[in-house]
N, C-alpha and C positions, 0 to 999 in steps of 0.2 A: 304300505302307506305310513309316512312318518308323522310324528306327533304334531308338528306345526300345521299339518293339513287337516287335522281332526278338530272337532269342537271340544271345548273344555269338558263338557259332560261326557263325551265319548272317551276322552283320555282318562278321566277319573274312573269311568266304568271299567275300562280295560285294566287299569291298575288294580282296582278292587278285585277283579277276577284273578289276577296274578297273586294277590294277597291271599285269596281263598285257596288257590292252588298250593301255595306254600304251607298253609295250615293243614291241608289234606295230606301233604307229604310228611306231616309230623314236625314241621319247623315252627318254632316260636319266632315270629318276625319282629318281636319287640322284647328281647331278653333283658334281664335285669342289669347286667354289667358286662364289661370286657376289660382286658388288661393289656393295653399297648405297651411296648417297651421303648418305642421311639416315635417321634413325630416324623413326618416326611422330610422336614428340613434337617433334623438331626441325622437321619439316615444318609441323606445326600452329602451333608457337610463332613461326615465321618466315613465316607465311602471307602477310602483307601484302607482304613482300619477294619471296616466291617465286611468288605467284599467276601462273598462266599459264606458268610455267617448268617444265622437266623435272626430275623427281626420280626416284631409284631407291630402292625400299624392299624389305625382305624380312621375312617373319614368318609366323606360324601363323594359318590361317583359323579364326576363332572364331564367325562368323555368315555365313550363306550364303543368298541368295535367287536361285535359278536361274530364269531366264525364257527367252523365245524367243531373240531376236537380241541381247539386252542383259541384263545381270544386275548385282547388287550383292553385295559381300561385305566383311567386315571382317577385317583382319589385326592381330595383336598381336605386338609386339616389346618390347625393353627400354624403349622410350620411351612405350609405351601402345598405343592402338588408333587405326586410321584406316580410313575407308570407301574402298573401291575401286569404281569404275564401269567395267565391262568390256563392250565392244560388239564383235560379230563383225566388223563392217566396219572397225574400227580396228586390232584385233590380228591379223586374218586368220582365215580359216576353220579352218586347222589348229590354231592356238593356242587358238581358242575351243572347238574340239572337245576339246582337252586339258583346258581349264577345266571342261567339262561332266563330266569324270571325277573332279573334286575332291570331297572331303568335309571336314567340320569336323575340324580337327586336322592337315590337310596343311600343309606349309610351302612357300610360293611366293615368287617374286620378281616385282616389278612395276616397270616404268618407265612414267612418264606425267607429266601436268602437273596442277598443283593448280587446283581450281575449286570453286565452291559450288553445290550442287544446288538445285533449286526448293524443296526442303524446308528449305533454309538450312544444310545440313551441309557443312562443309569436307571435301573428298574429293580423291581422285586419279583422273583419267580415264586409264585404262590405254591405252598404245600398244604395249607388249610384255608378254608373260606367260610366266613360266618356272616349271616344276615343280622344286622343290628337295628335297623328301622326301615320299614318299607314306606316310601314316599307316595302318598295318594295324589297330591296336587303337584302338577309339573312346575318346574322352574321356568323363568323367562328364557326364551331361546337365544343363546349367544353362540355365534359360530367363530371358530378360530382356524386360521390357515397360515402356514409359514410365519408364525409369530405375530400375526395381525388379528385383531378382533373385529367381527362384523355383527351388525344388529345388536350393539351393546345396550345394556339396560341403563340408559342415561337420563331418562325423564325424571327431572328433579322431584316433581310432585309424587310420582309413583315410588321413587326411592325413599323419600321421607315417610310416606305412609306405610311402606313395606320394608322397614329397615332390615328385617331378617333376610329378605331377598337381596337387598343391596349388598349386605355383607357376604352372602354366598356367591353372588354373580360378579361382584366387584371387590374381590378380596383385599385389594390395596387400600380400600376404605378403612379396614381394620387398623392400619398404621396410624391414622389420625387419632383414633381413640386410644391406642396404646401410648402414643406420645402425650395425649391429654393426661392419662394416668401418671406418666412420669413427671409431667409438669406439676401436678398436685403433690406428688410424693416429694419432689425437690423443694417445693415451697414449705411443706410441713417440716422437712429436715432442716431447712434454713432457719425457720422461726424456733423450732425446738432447740437448735444449737445456740440460739441467743437467749435461751431461758424463758421463752414464752410457753404458756400452758394452753393447750387446746381444750376448749369448753363447749358446752351445748346450752343453748337458750331456747325459750319457747317459740314454736312455729305459730301456734294459735295464741293471739294476744288480745286482752280486753281493750287495749288502745294501741293503735299503730303510731310509729314515729321513727325518727332517725333519718328521714329523707323526705324530699318533696315529691310525692307520688300518690296516685289513687290506689286504694287497697281493694283486695278481694274480701268479701264478707261471707260469713257462715253463721250457723246457729247451733249452740250446744243444747241438746234437748233436756238433759238432766238439770243443768244449771238454769235453763230457760234464759239464756244470755246470748246476745250478739257478740261474735268474736271476729277478729280480723286475721288473715294470713299476713305474716310479717312482711314489711317492705324493707326492713333493715334490722340489724342486730344491735345497733349502736347503744340504745338506752339501757338494755340489759347488760351489755358488756361494761358500760360505765358504772353500773351498780357494783360489778365485781371489782373494779378499780377502787371504788369507795370502800368496799368491804375488805380490801387488803391484798388482793391479787394484783401485783404490780405489773405483770405482763401477761396478757391474755389474747387469744385469737380464736376465731371460729370460721370454718369453711362450711358454708351452709347454702341451702336453697332459700332464696327470697322470691317474693311474688309481687308483681306490680300490674295493676289493671290498666294498661296503657297500650299504645299502638304497637304494631309488629312491623319490623323491617329487617334488613340484613344485619343490623346490629342489636336488635331487641327481640327477646322472647319473654312472654309473661312470667315464665318460671325460669330462673337463672341461678347460677352458682356465684356466690360472693365470698370473698375473703375480707374479714374485718379484723384488725388488730389494734390494741391500745396498750400503751406503756406509760407508767407513771414517771413524772419528772422529765419527760421529753417534750419537744415542741415540733412545729412543722418543719423547721430546718433539719432536725434529727431525722424526721420522717423522710425527707427528700433523700438524704444520704442512704438510709436503709432501703428505700424502694428502688433507687437506682442500682444499688449493689445486688439486691435480690433479683431484679429483672435480668441483670447481666449474667449472674451466676446460673439462673434458671435457663436462660437461653443457651449458655455454654453446655449445660448438662444434657440438653436435648439436641445438641449440634445445630443450633440455629442462631449463632451470634450475628449473622447477616441474613436478612430475609427479603424477599420481593413480595410486596403486599399492595394490591390494587395498582399494580404497575410501577410502584416506587421501590427502589432499593433502600432498605432501612438498616442502619448500622447501630447495633445495640452495644458495641464495644466502646464507642466514643462517648465522652462526657455529655450528659444531657443538658440542654440549654435551660435557662431560667429567665422568664420575662414577666413583668407585672401585667395584669389583665388590662388595666386602664390605659397603659402605654400602648398595648397592642390595638385596643379599640380606637385610641387617638390616631395611631398610624393609619387605621382603616377608614376612619370617618373624618379626620381633621378636626375633631372636637374633643374637649375634655368632658367626659361623661360622669365625673365624680359628683357633680352638684347641679344636675339639670332637673327640670320639672317633668311630670308625666306627659304633659302636653308637648313639651320640647322633644321628649323621647319618641312620642308618637309621630311627630313631624319628621324626625330623623329616619325612623323606620320606613315611612312612606317614601322618603326621598331615595331610599335604596331598594324600593319595590319589595319591601318585606311586609306581608300582611300581619296585622295584629288585631286581636279582639277589641271591641269598643271599651270593655272594662279592664283591659290589660293594665297591670301595674308596672312600676319602674323595673322591678326585678325580672319580670317575665319578658319585657321588651329588651332589657340588657342581654338576657340569655338568647333571645332571637337574633340580636345583632352579632353576638359572639358566634353563634352557630352558623350564620350565613356568611359573615365577612372574615372571620379570623380562623376558626377551626380547620376549614379545608386546606389552609396554607401551612398548618403545623404538621409537617411530614416527618422530620427527624424528631426523636424524643425531646419533648419540651415541657418543662414545668411552668404552667401559667400560675402566677402567684398574686397574693394580696387582693382579695375580692371585696366588693362592697358588702357592708353589714346586712343590707336589705335582702340579700339572697343567701345569707349564711347564718341562720338563726342559732346554730350550735357551736360557732367558732368564737374564739377569744378576740377581743378588740386588739388592734395592731399596736405593738409597743412603740411605734414611731409617733404616736399621739394623734394621728388622724382619726377623728371620731366616726368617720364613715367607712373605715376599712377594718377588715379582720385578717388574722393570720391563717390563710387557707391556700392550698394549691390544688390544681388538677393537672394530671399528666396526660398529654396528648401525643399520640403516635399515629402517623398515617392519616391524620385528619379526624381521629376518633379519640374519645376519652377513655383512659385506662385506669386511672386512680383518682381518688378524691381524699383530701386530707386536711385536718385542722390542727392548730394548737387549740385544744378543746376548751370551751368556755367552762369555768368552774366556779363562777360567781353565781350563787343561786338567785340573787335578786335580779341581776342582769338577765339570767336565763328565763325567769318568770316573765319579765317585761317583753322579751323577744318572742316567747311562745304565745303570749297574749296578743302581740302584734300579728303573729301568724294566724291566730284564731280569728282576728278581725278580717284578715284577707280571705279566710275561708267563708266567713259570713257574707262577704261581698262577692262570692262566687268562684274563688280560686279553689278548684277541687284538689289541687296538689299541695296546698298549704298544710302545715302540721298542727294538730290539736294540742291543747295544754295537757301535759301528762303530770298530774298532781303528785302521783307516787314517785315519779322520777325526781321532781323538784324537791320533795321532802327528803329523798335519799341524798341529794346534793347538799341540802341544808345541814347534813351531818358532817360535811367537809370532804371535798374531793381534791386530791393533790393535782398539781400541774400535770397535764397529760397530753400526749400526742396520739392521734388516732388516724387510721387509714382504712379506706375501702377500695378493693380492687376487683374488677370483674374478671372472673376466671375464664368464662366462655370467650370473651374478647381477647384475652391474653393467649388462649389456645388458638384462636383464629390467626393471630399474628405469627405465632411460632410454628404453626403448621401451614401457613400461607393459604388459608381458606378465606373466601370473600363473603361468606354468609354464616351467620350464627347457627343456622340449621345444619351446616356441615360439620359442626363440632358438638352438637347435642344429639345423642343417639335417637331420642324420640321427641322431636320438636313439636310445639303446639301447631295443630292444623285445624282448619275449619272442617266440621263434620259434613260429610256428603251422604246423600240418600243412596242406598244400595239399589 
């Protein structure tokens, strides 16, 4: 009777019995260490050089054909899979008896020599066999035949909740996270090469700021103080600019207590960097160059994302926000009342809250009418001051605009940047306006951070700042359509066992 026809409890009981049998034979089924000389991938890649020579590998049994005095099995490790041929006369009667107690999912070590079977498969002929970890709980049943997979472990919900099983049964998933690591390494190398200093700022903050978002709250027992998980690193990084670090960046986890969808996870990875004496024009040049070089470094200069082919090698477009909204609505929205905005939203079947303010409604119009059409990389520039409380007034003299851009690719936002506001009087007035919005019910408005304003009053140089969502960039460069596919352990609703 095969495993798939037994109950889970029966399978676990039978495997426990095999575990006990190993112990009775004097085998430690969970030894302290093992010393492989090669991964399976290295052994196969260097087969011509290694044929007939001894190699030592370790991995998880993923296929098993037990026979009389000789058997075959496949092990899987970080390098892939390789077939093992094991014969009682070669490994010894005791070791072969230990092998007979193995199941799919067990982790073993094998020393042997490389050879090619009569069927033409490059394999290892075992001369030593070692049990490294007995698997008590079975893996999902995945069948393979003639290079095709059947009964694949594809249920998204189960995969996200059991990432360890996902990585074992769907080993190609590892490639996404290997590429994610390369993306982060490339970004670090790029910024380090420009003289930026990587720093660390507090995750637990007495006051949140730097973005329009609802925070998570917690309580510090010793201080008897309410604290917030950071929603952004901005205000601390600006303190470092004020303190004399001219170029700083942080790759960090940020937390926002907001909705979850294919582009949003409450815990996410953000890159923020700030450099003195730069502006948003400088930021656009840097971001475009960094995106292009990062894409090239992971062999993704062209990608297909959400059904669209996106070319990161071509120059990124630059378009003012209000011009895009005028093209979409036929109206100039730079100087309209809240009531006029509400009427316009309704005319486009966009639902807004009764107490929605100008900035919120402008953002709704942008999200619904403009963003979905921004497929190729596009810098949307020159935002209204009402929705950009930390950006510097536009040098063109328009009192309602600030120097800000957001980068959109494939209809999604990838970067947000300002010529940073460094006038402490103006900054106080804008944060006080945000506090008023908060008092009126805007849960995403920013509070007044008195300590930050006092730091700015010491003098902050002209500065350019940028925030980039690393998870979303990884989605793009690995062609994944959900943020949960690029986060190893995404947030999931708790379910009752």
